[in-house]
N, C-alpha and C positions, 0 to 999 in steps of 0.2 A: 733572067733566063739561065745564067751561069750557076746560080744557086740550085735551081731545079735540076740541071744536069748532074750536079754533084750529088744531090739526094737520090736520083735515079741510079747513078753509078754505085753509091753506097748500098742501096737496096739490092741491086743485082749481085754485087760482090758478096753481100751477107747471105743472100739466098744460095749462091754458088758454094760458099763455105759450109752452110748448113747441110745442103744436099750431099756434098762430098763426105762430111763428117758422118752423116747418117749411113751412107753406103759403106764406109770403112767399118763402122761399128756393126752393121748388119752382116757384112761379108765375114768379119771375124767370128761372129756368132754362127754363121752357116758352116764355116770351116770346122769349128769345134763340134757342132752338132752332127756333122756328116762324116767326120774322119775317125781314124783310129787314134787312140790315146794310150800309148805303150809306156810302161814304167817298170822299174825293178822293185820287187816286193821284198821288204825286210833286208836282212843281211845274207850274203851268200854263205852256204854251209859247206863243210868238208869233212871227209872221213878218211883215215889212213887205210889204204888197201893192203900195202905190204912194204917191207923194208928192202932196199937193194943192198945185198951183202956180198962182199968179196973178201976172201981169206979170213972169214969170221969177223969182219969189221963192217959196220953199217956205213956205206958210202953215199947213200941216198934214200929217198922215200917216194912212194907213189900214192897219190891221193885221188879221191873222187871229189870234185868240186861241183856243187849244184847251185845254179842261179835261177831264181823264180821271176818270171816276167808276167805281167798282166796287161791285157788290152781292155780298158774300160770305156772305149769309144763305141760308136754306133756302126762301124764298118770293120772289115778285116784289114789287118795291116798289110802293107806291101812287104816284100821279102826283106828281112832284116839280117844283119850280121851281128852275132853276139861274140865278143872278143875278150879274152883274158890276156893280160900283159904283166910281166913282173919287172923288177928293178933292172935286170940285165937285158931287158927288151925281148925275152923269150915270149912267144905269143901263140895262142891257139884260138881258132875261130870255128863257128858253126852258123849255118843259115837256118832261119825259121820264118814262119808266117803265123800270126796269131789271129784267130777268128774273133768276132765280136764277143765281148765279155769272157774271153778265154784266158785261163791261167796255165802257163806251161813252165815246166822245170827243164832247164837245159843243163846236161851233165857233161863234164869234161874229165878226162883222165890226165892228171897233172903230175909230172915226175920232176924231182929236183935232186941235184947232187950236192946241194948245200944243206948242211944240217944247222940251219939258222932260220929265224923267223923271216918271212918274206912279205913285202907290201905288194899286193896284186890289185890291178885296176880292172874292173869289169865295165865294158861299155857296149852299147848297141847303137846301130845306125843303119840307114837304108843301104842295101847292096847296089842299087842303081846310082851310079855316080852323078847322074844328072838331077837327082832329087835334092832339093834343099833340106838341110838338117834343121829341125825345130824341136821344141820341147815335147811334141807329141810323137816323134819318130826317132828320137835319139836321146841318150843320157848315159851317165856313168856313175860308178860308185867304187870307192877304194876300200879294201879290207886287208887285214893281216892274217896270213896263214901261219899259225903258231906251230912251230916244229920243236919237239922236245925229244931228247935222247934218253934212253933208259938210265944211263949213268947220271944224267941231270936229275931224274926223278928220285934216284936213291940218295943223292947228296942233299936234296932239300927235304926229304921225308925222314924223320927220326922218331919212329914210334917207340923204340926201346928207351930213349931218353924220357919220353912222356910217361911211360909206365913207371920208371924209377922215380920220377918226380911225384907222381900220385901216391906211390907206396910210402915215400918219405913224409909227404904231407899227412897221410893217414896216421903214421906212427907218431908224428909230433902232436897231432890232435889227441890221440889216445893218451900220450904222456901227459899233456896239459890237463886232461879230464881227471886222470888219476891223482895228479898233484893237487888239483882243486878239491877233490873229494877228501884228501887227507887233511886239508886245512879245515 
């Protein structure tokens, strides 16, 4: 009789595990099929709007930074916060909601007093603090805001040297052709 009870216990326990595993898999599928799936599309882009000038010296720059988000899920997203943060912990945020299959560009006006490249982190997450963060409602991406000064551009670009180099190369080529024709 003890062996029979053990077999019944193993059968009931196996059935319990199978049903729970089925419910977990099915529930995960239902969450994915019914919810929003928000993600960042590509790399954030930026455009210089203007230089901040004081006493004829550039002391900073103002950029427009654009972040593209997409909701590829089957429902609208809840309210999300889109945030930009730099290395010095300066931060800007905006709130958005994305409808089903909607792509939205979120624009920020970003100013900096540092004339150096900056690492910026873009992240999005639910604005409701009671909502659990998951891969479908939160994410982040880092990018570099490349800042160059006009003086840097002039020191790295030497078109006059290149022109002189081409002229010298052409003159040497002509000289060698004439010398070859004389032989």
